[in-house]
FILO-580737 format. One line per field, with one value per atom (N, C-alpha, C): residue number from 1; atom name; y, z, x. Coordinates in nm, 2 decimals. Layout:
N
n = NUM,... $
atom = CA,... $
north = Y,... $
up = Z,... $
east = X,... $
***
This chain:
244
n = 1,1,1,2,2,2,3,3,3,4,4,4,5,5,5,6,6,6,7,7,7,8,8,8,9,9,9,10,10,10,11,11,11,12,12,12,13,13,13,14,14,14,15,15,15,16,16,16,17,17,17,18,18,18,19,19,19,20,20,20,21,21,21,22,22,22,23,23,23,24,24,24,25,25,25,26,26,26,27,27,27,28,28,28,29,29,29,30,30,30,31,31,31,32,32,32,33,33,33,34,34,34,35,35,35,36,36,36,37,37,37,38,38,38,39,39,39,40,40,40,41,41,41,42,42,42,43,43,43,44,44,44,45,45,45,46,46,46,47,47,47,48,48,48,49,49,49,50,50,50,51,51,51,52,52,52,53,53,53,54,54,54,55,55,55,56,56,56,57,57,57,58,58,58,59,59,59,60,60,60,61,61,61,62,62,62,63,63,63,64,64,64,65,65,65,66,66,66,67,67,67,68,68,68,69,69,69,70,70,70,71,71,71,72,72,72,73,73,73,74,74,74,75,75,75,76,76,76,77,77,77,78,78,78,79,79,79,80,80,80,81,81,81,82,82,82,83,83,83,84,84,84,85,85,85,86,86,86,87,87,87,88,88,88,89,89,89,90,90,90,91,91,91,92,92,92,93,93,93,94,94,94,95,95,95,96,96,96,97,97,97,98,98,98,99,99,99,100,100,100,101,101,101,102,102,102,103,103,103,104,104,104,105,105,105,106,106,106,107,107,107,108,108,108,109,109,109,110,110,110,111,111,111,112,112,112,113,113,113,114,114,114,115,115,115,116,116,116,117,117,117,118,118,118,119,119,119,120,120,120,121,121,121,122,122,122,123,123,123,124,124,124,125,125,125,126,126,126,127,127,127,128,128,128,129,129,129,130,130,130,131,131,131,132,132,132,133,133,133,134,134,134,135,135,135,136,136,136,137,137,137,138,138,138,139,139,139,140,140,140,141,141,141,142,142,142,143,143,143,144,144,144,145,145,145,146,146,146,147,147,147,148,148,148,149,149,149,150,150,150,151,151,151,152,152,152,153,153,153,154,154,154,155,155,155,156,156,156,157,157,157,158,158,158,159,159,159,160,160,160,161,161,161,162,162,162,163,163,163,164,164,164,165,165,165,166,166,166,167,167,167,168,168,168,169,169,169,170,170,170,171,171,171,172,172,172,173,173,173,174,174,174,175,175,175,176,176,176,177,177,177,178,178,178,179,179,179,180,180,180,181,181,181,182,182,182,183,183,183,184,184,184,185,185,185,186,186,186,187,187,187,188,188,188,189,189,189,190,190,190,191,191,191,192,192,192,193,193,193,194,194,194,195,195,195,196,196,196,197,197,197,198,198,198,199,199,199,200,200,200,201,201,201,202,202,202,203,203,203,204,204,204,205,205,205,206,206,206,207,207,207,208,208,208,209,209,209,210,210,210,211,211,211,212,212,212,213,213,213,214,214,214,215,215,215,216,216,216,217,217,217,218,218,218,219,219,219,220,220,220,221,221,221,222,222,222,223,223,223,224,224,224,225,225,225,226,226,226,227,227,227,228,228,228,229,229,229,230,230,230,231,231,231,232,232,232,233,233,233,234,234,234,235,235,235,236,236,236,237,237,237,238,238,238,239,239,239,240,240,240,241,241,241,242,242,242,243,243,243,244,244,244 $
atom = N,CA,C,N,CA,C,N,CA,C,N,CA,C,N,CA,C,N,CA,C,N,CA,C,N,CA,C,N,CA,C,N,CA,C,N,CA,C,N,CA,C,N,CA,C,N,CA,C,N,CA,C,N,CA,C,N,CA,C,N,CA,C,N,CA,C,N,CA,C,N,CA,C,N,CA,C,N,CA,C,N,CA,C,N,CA,C,N,CA,C,N,CA,C,N,CA,C,N,CA,C,N,CA,C,N,CA,C,N,CA,C,N,CA,C,N,CA,C,N,CA,C,N,CA,C,N,CA,C,N,CA,C,N,CA,C,N,CA,C,N,CA,C,N,CA,C,N,CA,C,N,CA,C,N,CA,C,N,CA,C,N,CA,C,N,CA,C,N,CA,C,N,CA,C,N,CA,C,N,CA,C,N,CA,C,N,CA,C,N,CA,C,N,CA,C,N,CA,C,N,CA,C,N,CA,C,N,CA,C,N,CA,C,N,CA,C,N,CA,C,N,CA,C,N,CA,C,N,CA,C,N,CA,C,N,CA,C,N,CA,C,N,CA,C,N,CA,C,N,CA,C,N,CA,C,N,CA,C,N,CA,C,N,CA,C,N,CA,C,N,CA,C,N,CA,C,N,CA,C,N,CA,C,N,CA,C,N,CA,C,N,CA,C,N,CA,C,N,CA,C,N,CA,C,N,CA,C,N,CA,C,N,CA,C,N,CA,C,N,CA,C,N,CA,C,N,CA,C,N,CA,C,N,CA,C,N,CA,C,N,CA,C,N,CA,C,N,CA,C,N,CA,C,N,CA,C,N,CA,C,N,CA,C,N,CA,C,N,CA,C,N,CA,C,N,CA,C,N,CA,C,N,CA,C,N,CA,C,N,CA,C,N,CA,C,N,CA,C,N,CA,C,N,CA,C,N,CA,C,N,CA,C,N,CA,C,N,CA,C,N,CA,C,N,CA,C,N,CA,C,N,CA,C,N,CA,C,N,CA,C,N,CA,C,N,CA,C,N,CA,C,N,CA,C,N,CA,C,N,CA,C,N,CA,C,N,CA,C,N,CA,C,N,CA,C,N,CA,C,N,CA,C,N,CA,C,N,CA,C,N,CA,C,N,CA,C,N,CA,C,N,CA,C,N,CA,C,N,CA,C,N,CA,C,N,CA,C,N,CA,C,N,CA,C,N,CA,C,N,CA,C,N,CA,C,N,CA,C,N,CA,C,N,CA,C,N,CA,C,N,CA,C,N,CA,C,N,CA,C,N,CA,C,N,CA,C,N,CA,C,N,CA,C,N,CA,C,N,CA,C,N,CA,C,N,CA,C,N,CA,C,N,CA,C,N,CA,C,N,CA,C,N,CA,C,N,CA,C,N,CA,C,N,CA,C,N,CA,C,N,CA,C,N,CA,C,N,CA,C,N,CA,C,N,CA,C,N,CA,C,N,CA,C,N,CA,C,N,CA,C,N,CA,C,N,CA,C,N,CA,C,N,CA,C,N,CA,C,N,CA,C,N,CA,C,N,CA,C,N,CA,C,N,CA,C,N,CA,C,N,CA,C,N,CA,C,N,CA,C,N,CA,C,N,CA,C,N,CA,C,N,CA,C,N,CA,C,N,CA,C,N,CA,C,N,CA,C,N,CA,C,N,CA,C,N,CA,C,N,CA,C,N,CA,C,N,CA,C,N,CA,C,N,CA,C,N,CA,C,N,CA,C,N,CA,C,N,CA,C,N,CA,C,N,CA,C,N,CA,C,N,CA,C,N,CA,C,N,CA,C,N,CA,C,N,CA,C,N,CA,C,N,CA,C,N,CA,C,N,CA,C,N,CA,C,N,CA,C,N,CA,C,N,CA,C,N,CA,C,N,CA,C,N,CA,C,N,CA,C,N,CA,C,N,CA,C,N,CA,C,N,CA,C $
north = 1.90,2.05,2.07,2.08,2.08,2.02,1.89,1.79,1.87,1.92,1.94,2.07,2.17,2.25,2.27,2.13,2.13,2.10,2.03,1.91,2.04,2.11,2.28,2.33,2.39,2.47,2.42,2.21,2.19,2.17,2.11,2.20,2.29,2.43,2.48,2.56,2.50,2.48,2.45,2.31,2.28,2.32,2.38,2.43,2.58,2.60,2.68,2.72,2.59,2.54,2.55,2.43,2.42,2.54,2.60,2.72,2.79,2.83,2.87,2.78,2.68,2.56,2.61,2.60,2.61,2.73,2.88,3.01,3.04,2.97,3.05,2.81,2.81,2.67,2.67,2.77,2.83,2.90,2.89,2.99,2.88,2.77,2.65,2.52,2.54,2.42,2.53,2.66,2.64,2.67,2.68,2.60,2.54,2.41,2.21,2.25,2.31,2.26,2.37,2.43,2.52,2.39,2.34,2.34,2.16,2.10,1.98,2.01,2.14,2.14,2.16,2.24,2.25,2.09,2.04,1.84,1.76,1.80,1.72,1.78,1.96,2.01,1.93,1.90,1.86,1.71,1.59,1.51,1.53,1.55,1.58,1.66,1.69,1.79,1.64,1.59,1.49,1.31,1.34,1.24,1.12,1.12,0.97,0.93,1.01,0.92,0.88,0.95,0.85,0.76,0.72,0.63,0.46,0.39,0.28,0.17,0.23,0.10,0.07,0.00,-0.12,-0.08,-0.12,-0.08,-0.19,-0.15,-0.30,-0.28,-0.29,-0.22,-0.34,-0.26,-0.37,-0.22,-0.37,-0.27,-0.28,-0.22,-0.16,-0.16,-0.30,-0.28,-0.25,-0.25,-0.25,-0.24,-0.26,-0.33,-0.21,-0.09,-0.01,0.10,0.14,0.24,0.28,0.39,0.47,0.47,0.48,0.43,0.58,0.72,0.81,0.88,0.80,0.83,0.71,0.62,0.54,0.62,0.66,0.77,0.88,0.96,1.07,1.02,0.90,0.83,0.77,0.75,0.72,0.81,0.98,1.02,1.11,1.16,1.23,1.17,1.04,0.97,0.97,1.08,1.02,1.11,1.25,1.25,1.15,1.08,0.94,0.89,0.89,0.69,0.70,0.85,0.88,0.93,0.92,0.98,0.90,0.79,0.67,0.53,0.58,0.43,0.30,0.35,0.28,0.20,0.35,0.30,0.17,0.11,0.09,-0.05,-0.05,-0.22,-0.22,-0.06,-0.07,-0.11,-0.10,-0.07,-0.10,-0.21,-0.25,-0.13,-0.04,0.00,0.18,0.18,0.30,0.35,0.29,0.33,0.34,0.26,0.20,0.40,0.41,0.52,0.49,0.52,0.47,0.57,0.54,0.68,0.56,0.60,0.53,0.63,0.66,0.71,0.59,0.61,0.58,0.65,0.59,0.60,0.58,0.58,0.47,0.46,0.26,0.20,0.11,0.12,0.00,-0.19,-0.21,-0.36,-0.42,-0.54,-0.64,-0.73,-0.72,-0.81,-0.73,-0.62,-0.46,-0.45,-0.41,-0.35,-0.21,-0.18,0.01,-0.01,0.20,0.22,0.18,0.15,0.12,0.18,0.15,0.30,0.08,0.23,0.14,0.16,0.11,0.23,0.10,0.22,0.23,0.25,0.13,0.20,0.18,0.24,0.26,0.29,0.20,0.19,0.15,0.22,0.19,0.03,-0.04,-0.17,-0.28,-0.42,-0.46,-0.46,-0.46,-0.50,-0.65,-0.71,-0.88,-0.80,-0.86,-0.83,-0.78,-0.92,-0.88,-0.78,-0.68,-0.57,-0.43,-0.46,-0.38,-0.37,-0.50,-0.50,-0.42,-0.44,-0.36,-0.25,-0.14,-0.02,0.04,-0.08,0.04,0.04,-0.07,-0.14,0.01,0.04,0.12,0.27,0.32,0.44,0.44,0.32,0.28,0.34,0.21,0.27,0.39,0.42,0.57,0.68,0.66,0.77,0.74,0.90,0.87,0.97,0.99,1.01,0.91,0.80,0.67,0.61,0.60,0.48,0.51,0.66,0.75,0.65,0.68,0.63,0.47,0.41,0.31,0.22,0.25,0.26,0.27,0.41,0.39,0.28,0.28,0.13,0.06,0.00,-0.07,-0.08,0.07,0.04,0.00,-0.02,0.03,-0.11,-0.25,-0.35,-0.39,-0.41,-0.42,-0.42,-0.28,-0.23,-0.29,-0.32,-0.40,-0.62,-0.62,-0.76,-0.81,-0.63,-0.69,-0.73,-0.64,-0.67,-0.79,-0.87,-1.00,-1.09,-1.08,-1.20,-1.16,-1.07,-1.10,-1.10,-1.05,-1.07,-1.25,-1.36,-1.52,-1.55,-1.47,-1.58,-1.57,-1.48,-1.44,-1.54,-1.68,-1.78,-1.77,-1.81,-1.84,-1.76,-1.62,-1.54,-1.55,-1.61,-1.64,-1.75,-1.72,-1.86,-1.92,-2.07,-2.08,-1.97,-1.93,-1.80,-1.73,-1.65,-1.55,-1.59,-1.67,-1.73,-1.71,-1.75,-1.87,-1.72,-1.58,-1.46,-1.36,-1.42,-1.32,-1.41,-1.55,-1.60,-1.57,-1.58,-1.53,-1.41,-1.26,-1.15,-1.15,-1.20,-1.26,-1.32,-1.37,-1.43,-1.36,-1.27,-1.17,-1.01,-1.06,-0.90,-0.93,-1.06,-1.16,-1.20,-1.16,-1.09,-1.00,-0.92,-0.82,-0.72,-0.78,-0.70,-0.79,-0.91,-0.96,-0.95,-0.87,-0.79,-0.67,-0.57,-0.37,-0.45,-0.58,-0.62,-0.57,-0.59,-0.58,-0.49,-0.38,-0.28,-0.35,-0.35,-0.34,-0.46,-0.46,-0.62,-0.58,-0.56,-0.62,-0.73,-0.67,-0.81,-0.74,-0.81,-0.78,-0.78,-0.72,-0.72,-0.77,-0.84,-0.95,-0.94,-0.86,-0.94,-0.77,-0.83,-0.74,-0.66,-0.56,-0.57,-0.51,-0.53,-0.54,-0.44,-0.39,-0.34,-0.28,-0.15,-0.02,0.02,0.05,0.11,0.23,0.27,0.44,0.49,0.64,0.73,0.76,0.73,0.75,0.86,0.92,1.01,1.09,1.01,1.06,1.06,0.99,1.07,1.19,1.23,1.30,1.47,1.42,1.57,1.59,1.48,1.49,1.51,1.51,1.55,1.71,1.69,1.86,2.00,1.94,2.02,2.04,1.95,1.94,2.06,1.95,2.07,2.23,2.25,2.43,2.46,2.41,2.39,2.45,2.35,2.36,2.52,2.53,2.61,2.71,2.78,2.87,2.86,2.79,2.74,2.79,2.80,2.78,2.94,3.00,3.23,3.23,3.25,3.21,3.26,3.11,3.09,3.18,3.24,3.37,3.46,3.49,3.62,3.68,3.53,3.56,3.59,3.49,3.56,3.65,3.74,3.86,4.01,3.96,4.02,4.03,3.94,3.89,4.05,3.99,4.03,4.20,4.20,4.36,4.48 $
up = 2.64,2.56,2.49,2.56,2.57,2.47,2.48,2.34,2.26,2.22,2.06,2.04,2.14,2.14,2.06,2.08,2.03,1.94,1.86,1.70,1.60,1.71,1.65,1.58,1.67,1.69,1.59,1.54,1.46,1.32,1.33,1.21,1.13,1.23,1.15,1.07,1.22,1.15,1.04,1.05,0.92,0.76,0.78,0.69,0.64,0.68,0.73,0.62,0.64,0.54,0.43,0.40,0.31,0.17,0.30,0.15,0.14,0.28,0.30,0.11,0.10,0.01,-0.15,-0.14,-0.27,-0.25,-0.25,-0.25,-0.33,-0.26,-0.32,-0.32,-0.41,-0.53,-0.63,-0.71,-0.77,-0.75,-0.62,-0.59,-0.51,-0.49,-0.40,-0.50,-0.62,-0.78,-0.84,-0.81,-0.90,-0.85,-0.65,-0.55,-0.62,-0.56,-0.67,-0.78,-0.89,-0.98,-1.00,-0.94,-0.87,-0.81,-0.71,-0.63,-0.70,-0.80,-0.82,-0.92,-1.04,-1.12,-0.97,-0.95,-0.83,-0.76,-0.79,-0.72,-0.83,-0.94,-1.09,-1.12,-1.03,-1.16,-1.05,-0.89,-0.79,-0.87,-0.91,-0.96,-1.05,-1.19,-1.28,-1.21,-1.12,-1.03,-1.04,-0.88,-0.81,-0.86,-1.04,-1.07,-1.06,-0.99,-0.93,-0.83,-0.72,-0.59,-0.65,-0.80,-0.81,-1.03,-0.91,-1.09,-1.02,-1.05,-0.91,-1.00,-0.89,-0.95,-0.81,-0.84,-0.79,-0.74,-0.61,-0.44,-0.45,-0.46,-0.40,-0.36,-0.21,-0.09,-0.11,-0.05,-0.01,0.12,0.28,0.35,0.21,0.31,0.24,0.38,0.34,0.45,0.38,0.46,0.43,0.55,0.52,0.59,0.59,0.46,0.46,0.36,0.40,0.32,0.49,0.56,0.68,0.61,0.72,0.64,0.60,0.66,0.63,0.49,0.44,0.25,0.13,0.20,0.12,0.14,0.26,0.19,0.11,0.17,0.07,-0.08,-0.08,-0.25,-0.32,-0.26,-0.38,-0.35,-0.27,-0.23,-0.33,-0.42,-0.49,-0.63,-0.66,-0.80,-0.87,-0.82,-0.91,-1.05,-1.06,-1.22,-1.32,-1.19,-1.32,-1.32,-1.27,-1.30,-1.45,-1.43,-1.57,-1.70,-1.67,-1.81,-1.84,-1.77,-1.77,-1.86,-1.86,-1.86,-1.89,-2.07,-2.13,-2.18,-2.06,-2.03,-1.94,-1.91,-1.74,-1.73,-1.88,-1.89,-1.91,-1.86,-1.81,-1.92,-2.02,-2.15,-2.17,-2.10,-2.06,-1.99,-1.92,-1.85,-1.91,-2.02,-2.09,-2.11,-2.07,-2.12,-1.93,-1.90,-1.72,-1.62,-1.59,-1.57,-1.34,-1.31,-1.18,-1.16,-1.01,-0.88,-0.78,-0.68,-0.61,-0.50,-0.39,-0.27,-0.12,-0.04,0.05,0.16,0.27,0.40,0.49,0.62,0.68,0.85,0.86,0.86,1.00,1.13,1.19,1.14,1.11,1.03,1.16,1.08,1.18,1.28,1.19,1.32,1.39,1.34,1.43,1.55,1.54,1.55,1.60,1.51,1.52,1.35,1.33,1.17,1.06,1.00,0.85,0.71,0.58,0.48,0.46,0.32,0.31,0.17,0.08,-0.08,-0.11,-0.17,-0.23,-0.37,-0.46,-0.60,-0.61,-0.65,-0.66,-0.88,-0.92,-1.11,-1.16,-1.27,-1.34,-1.36,-1.38,-1.45,-1.36,-1.36,-1.26,-1.32,-1.26,-1.23,-1.20,-1.30,-1.20,-1.14,-0.98,-0.89,-0.93,-1.05,-0.99,-1.12,-1.21,-1.29,-1.14,-1.02,-0.95,-0.86,-0.87,-0.81,-0.86,-1.00,-1.09,-1.12,-1.09,-1.06,-0.92,-0.82,-0.70,-0.70,-0.73,-0.77,-0.84,-0.95,-1.07,-0.95,-0.86,-0.77,-0.76,-0.69,-0.61,-0.67,-0.84,-0.93,-1.01,-1.01,-1.08,-0.97,-0.85,-0.71,-0.72,-0.80,-0.81,-0.65,-0.47,-0.42,-0.32,-0.32,-0.29,-0.36,-0.51,-0.56,-0.51,-0.50,-0.39,-0.31,-0.22,-0.06,-0.05,-0.12,-0.15,-0.19,-0.30,-0.34,-0.25,-0.18,-0.07,0.05,0.09,0.17,0.12,0.00,-0.09,0.00,-0.06,-0.16,0.08,0.17,0.29,0.37,0.33,0.30,0.29,0.10,0.05,0.13,0.17,0.19,0.36,0.44,0.57,0.54,0.42,0.37,0.35,0.26,0.23,0.36,0.45,0.59,0.65,0.65,0.74,0.62,0.52,0.44,0.49,0.46,0.52,0.61,0.77,0.86,0.88,0.85,0.82,0.75,0.59,0.57,0.71,0.78,0.89,0.98,1.02,1.11,1.24,1.14,1.20,1.36,1.36,1.45,1.58,1.50,1.50,1.63,1.75,1.76,1.74,1.72,1.70,1.78,1.89,1.85,1.80,1.78,1.73,1.57,1.53,1.35,1.38,1.46,1.42,1.47,1.52,1.49,1.37,1.30,1.23,1.02,1.08,0.99,0.99,1.13,1.14,1.09,1.07,1.04,0.91,0.80,0.73,0.63,0.73,0.65,0.69,0.80,0.79,0.69,0.64,0.58,0.42,0.39,0.24,0.23,0.32,0.34,0.29,0.38,0.29,0.18,0.16,0.04,-0.08,-0.10,-0.19,-0.13,0.00,0.04,-0.03,-0.05,-0.07,-0.26,-0.31,-0.50,-0.43,-0.42,-0.40,-0.19,-0.24,-0.09,-0.04,-0.12,-0.05,0.01,0.06,0.01,0.00,-0.06,-0.04,-0.06,0.10,0.17,0.11,0.03,-0.02,0.10,0.07,0.19,0.15,0.15,0.06,0.15,0.00,-0.19,-0.26,-0.34,-0.43,-0.49,-0.58,-0.65,-0.59,-0.51,-0.49,-0.51,-0.57,-0.65,-0.57,-0.49,-0.43,-0.55,-0.46,-0.47,-0.51,-0.62,-0.60,-0.56,-0.48,-0.40,-0.56,-0.47,-0.62,-0.69,-0.83,-0.84,-0.84,-0.85,-0.83,-0.68,-0.59,-0.45,-0.41,-0.45,-0.46,-0.54,-0.66,-0.75,-0.60,-0.63,-0.58,-0.41,-0.32,-0.18,-0.25,-0.28,-0.30,-0.32,-0.43,-0.45,-0.37,-0.26,-0.20,-0.05,-0.03,0.09,-0.04,-0.08,-0.14,-0.10,-0.14,-0.13,-0.10,0.08,0.22,0.23,0.24,0.29,0.26,0.07,0.07,0.11,0.08,0.20,0.33,0.41,0.60,0.55,0.46,0.48,0.46,0.33,0.31,0.41,0.45,0.59,0.69,0.73,0.83,0.75,0.64,0.62,0.59,0.56,0.58,0.74,0.82,0.97,1.02,1.00,1.05,0.94,0.82,0.77,0.85,0.93,0.96,1.07,1.15,1.30,1.33,1.17,1.17,1.10 $
east = -7.11,-7.09,-7.00,-6.86,-6.77,-6.72,-6.74,-6.69,-6.74,-6.91,-6.94,-6.89,-6.82,-6.75,-6.65,-6.57,-6.46,-6.45,-6.61,-6.54,-6.59,-6.73,-6.78,-6.57,-6.53,-6.39,-6.31,-6.33,-6.20,-6.32,-6.35,-6.52,-6.49,-6.45,-6.41,-6.29,-6.21,-6.09,-6.03,-6.11,-6.06,-6.08,-6.28,-6.31,-6.23,-6.20,-6.11,-5.98,-5.94,-5.81,-5.85,-5.94,-5.97,-6.02,-6.09,-6.10,-5.99,-5.90,-5.79,-5.73,-5.72,-5.65,-5.70,-5.84,-5.86,-5.85,-5.86,-5.83,-5.78,-5.62,-5.47,-5.40,-5.54,-5.45,-5.38,-5.39,-5.32,-5.14,-5.11,-5.01,-4.90,-5.08,-4.97,-4.89,-5.03,-4.98,-4.87,-4.86,-4.71,-4.58,-4.62,-4.48,-4.42,-4.56,-4.49,-4.46,-4.46,-4.42,-4.27,-4.19,-4.11,-4.05,-4.13,-4.00,-3.96,-4.08,-4.00,-3.98,-3.91,-3.84,-3.65,-3.66,-3.55,-3.51,-3.61,-3.56,-3.54,-3.59,-3.53,-3.34,-3.39,-3.28,-3.15,-3.13,-3.07,-3.09,-3.17,-3.11,-3.01,-3.04,-2.90,-2.76,-2.82,-2.66,-2.60,-2.66,-2.62,-2.65,-2.58,-2.67,-2.65,-2.45,-2.41,-2.55,-2.60,-2.68,-2.80,-2.87,-2.96,-2.91,-2.84,-2.76,-2.67,-2.79,-2.71,-2.62,-2.46,-2.31,-2.30,-2.12,-2.07,-1.99,-1.97,-1.92,-1.79,-1.64,-1.51,-1.52,-1.46,-1.36,-1.27,-1.15,-0.99,-0.93,-0.87,-0.78,-0.64,-0.65,-0.44,-0.29,-0.26,-0.21,-0.07,0.08,0.19,0.33,0.46,0.55,0.63,0.58,0.69,0.59,0.47,0.45,0.36,0.34,0.25,0.14,0.05,-0.08,-0.12,-0.04,-0.05,-0.01,0.08,0.13,-0.01,-0.06,-0.13,-0.25,-0.30,-0.47,-0.36,-0.31,-0.25,-0.26,-0.16,-0.13,-0.27,-0.41,-0.49,-0.57,-0.66,-0.71,-0.62,-0.54,-0.47,-0.44,-0.54,-0.49,-0.56,-0.70,-0.81,-0.77,-0.71,-0.62,-0.57,-0.44,-0.34,-0.48,-0.58,-0.59,-0.69,-0.84,-0.84,-0.76,-0.70,-0.59,-0.48,-0.42,-0.38,-0.40,-0.57,-0.65,-0.55,-0.55,-0.49,-0.37,-0.27,-0.15,-0.12,-0.19,-0.15,-0.29,-0.28,-0.35,-0.45,-0.57,-0.66,-0.74,-0.80,-0.86,-1.05,-0.97,-1.20,-1.21,-1.15,-1.25,-1.30,-1.21,-1.21,-1.43,-1.46,-1.60,-1.71,-1.63,-1.65,-1.61,-1.68,-1.71,-1.69,-1.47,-1.44,-1.40,-1.42,-1.35,-1.32,-1.18,-1.09,-1.13,-1.08,-1.13,-1.07,-0.99,-0.98,-1.01,-1.02,-1.09,-1.03,-1.04,-0.97,-1.10,-1.06,-1.24,-1.16,-1.24,-1.14,-1.11,-1.00,-1.02,-0.97,-1.01,-1.11,-0.99,-0.89,-0.78,-0.75,-0.64,-0.58,-0.66,-0.74,-0.84,-0.81,-0.78,-0.68,-0.77,-0.80,-0.80,-0.72,-0.75,-0.67,-0.71,-0.58,-0.65,-0.74,-0.86,-0.94,-1.01,-0.95,-0.99,-1.14,-1.22,-1.33,-1.32,-1.39,-1.34,-1.53,-1.56,-1.76,-1.64,-1.82,-1.84,-1.94,-1.98,-2.11,-2.12,-2.05,-1.97,-1.95,-1.93,-1.87,-1.73,-1.63,-1.51,-1.43,-1.37,-1.32,-1.23,-1.18,-1.08,-0.89,-0.90,-0.75,-0.72,-0.85,-0.85,-0.86,-0.87,-0.96,-0.81,-0.73,-0.61,-0.52,-0.53,-0.42,-0.42,-0.59,-0.62,-0.54,-0.54,-0.49,-0.35,-0.30,-0.06,-0.06,-0.14,-0.17,-0.07,-0.19,-0.14,-0.01,0.01,0.16,0.29,0.24,0.33,0.39,0.30,0.32,0.32,0.34,0.40,0.54,0.58,0.74,0.80,0.72,0.81,0.81,0.69,0.68,0.77,0.75,0.92,1.02,1.04,1.19,1.16,1.11,1.12,1.16,1.05,1.11,1.25,1.30,1.46,1.54,1.53,1.63,1.65,1.49,1.43,1.51,1.52,1.56,1.68,1.82,1.94,2.01,1.87,1.94,1.93,1.84,1.81,1.91,1.98,2.07,2.19,2.19,2.33,2.40,2.27,2.26,2.27,2.23,2.20,2.41,2.42,2.61,2.66,2.62,2.72,2.67,2.60,2.61,2.64,2.62,2.71,2.88,2.90,3.04,3.07,2.98,3.00,3.04,2.90,2.88,2.99,3.08,3.21,3.34,3.31,3.38,3.46,3.33,3.27,3.38,3.46,3.67,3.57,3.55,3.56,3.42,3.35,3.17,3.16,3.09,2.98,2.90,2.85,2.74,2.57,2.61,2.44,2.50,2.64,2.57,2.60,2.66,2.59,2.48,2.40,2.27,2.18,2.18,2.13,2.17,2.28,2.28,2.26,2.23,2.13,2.03,1.94,1.81,1.76,1.88,1.85,1.88,1.97,1.96,1.85,1.72,1.62,1.52,1.51,1.41,1.47,1.58,1.60,1.58,1.55,1.56,1.35,1.28,1.22,1.13,1.21,1.20,1.25,1.35,1.37,1.20,1.19,1.12,0.93,0.94,0.85,0.78,0.98,0.94,0.88,0.95,0.89,0.77,0.59,0.52,0.46,0.50,0.49,0.36,0.23,0.10,0.04,-0.04,-0.08,-0.27,-0.32,-0.49,-0.59,-0.61,-0.73,-0.94,-0.92,-1.07,-1.15,-1.22,-1.38,-1.52,-1.56,-1.68,-1.84,-1.92,-1.84,-1.84,-1.73,-1.70,-1.75,-1.78,-1.89,-2.01,-2.07,-2.21,-2.27,-2.37,-2.49,-2.51,-2.49,-2.62,-2.63,-2.80,-2.89,-2.96,-2.98,-2.99,-3.08,-3.05,-3.19,-3.32,-3.46,-3.56,-3.57,-3.54,-3.56,-3.67,-3.84,-3.96,-3.93,-3.90,-3.98,-3.93,-3.77,-3.70,-3.78,-3.82,-3.85,-4.00,-4.08,-4.24,-4.20,-4.12,-4.05,-4.07,-3.95,-3.89,-4.01,-4.07,-4.19,-4.36,-4.35,-4.42,-4.36,-4.20,-4.15,-4.18,-4.19,-4.17,-4.30,-4.45,-4.56,-4.59,-4.54,-4.53,-4.55,-4.43,-4.39,-4.42,-4.47,-4.51,-4.66,-4.70,-4.89,-4.85,-4.77,-4.75,-4.75,-4.61,-4.60,-4.73,-4.84,-4.97,-5.07,-5.09,-5.17,-5.09,-4.96,-4.95,-5.02,-4.99,-5.06,-5.12,-5.25,-5.35,-5.44,-5.40,-5.36,-5.35,-5.23,-5.23,-5.25,-5.31,-5.42,-5.55,-5.62,-5.72,-5.75,-5.62,-5.59,-5.60,-5.59,-5.55,-5.68 $
***
């Protein structure tokens, strides 16, 4: 008997829900339409999320620039990149929308956060051009250029002092001479490195195709959510009305 009673109650509930939906079908239909229009507007407003694109990533390492300097330079470069494509030899990008951003992510060798450049584009970009885009950011940053120039002058001054000390070999013993030569070699490496202050380590694959979200699912899903919400409110109003 208990099972039969439960079945009757379930049937009555389903029947009441069906009658309620049938009675309010136009309200629910218009709610679905409004929700779908809102979903469609959302896909237009956030069009990049619903369009396939290519993504390339590089870790950025430098002997002379702090991670914060790299991070700041890249994330403040958007205006420069899109105003100066042709001037920096990136003419092929004129019809290729792209964005550049920098995030902090664990670097596999150091096991600590390091700057990571992410370049997204609507079409594939050659590796050499990707590197050129990133390099152009640092070449155009006056603050970084001035800091590097000061660093270079300091190294050159120290290099000159070492050379003068090495010329006076009569006053130096063998151990001191070897020490100065080692320092000279290190300074020469730094002088060569400062001409190309950043090193880009690609994260494969470059030009990785990122598939977009489904526009259809977003539109229909938003419509169903709005319709279900309106239906719930109507059903709640219906229950309160019957109680009174």
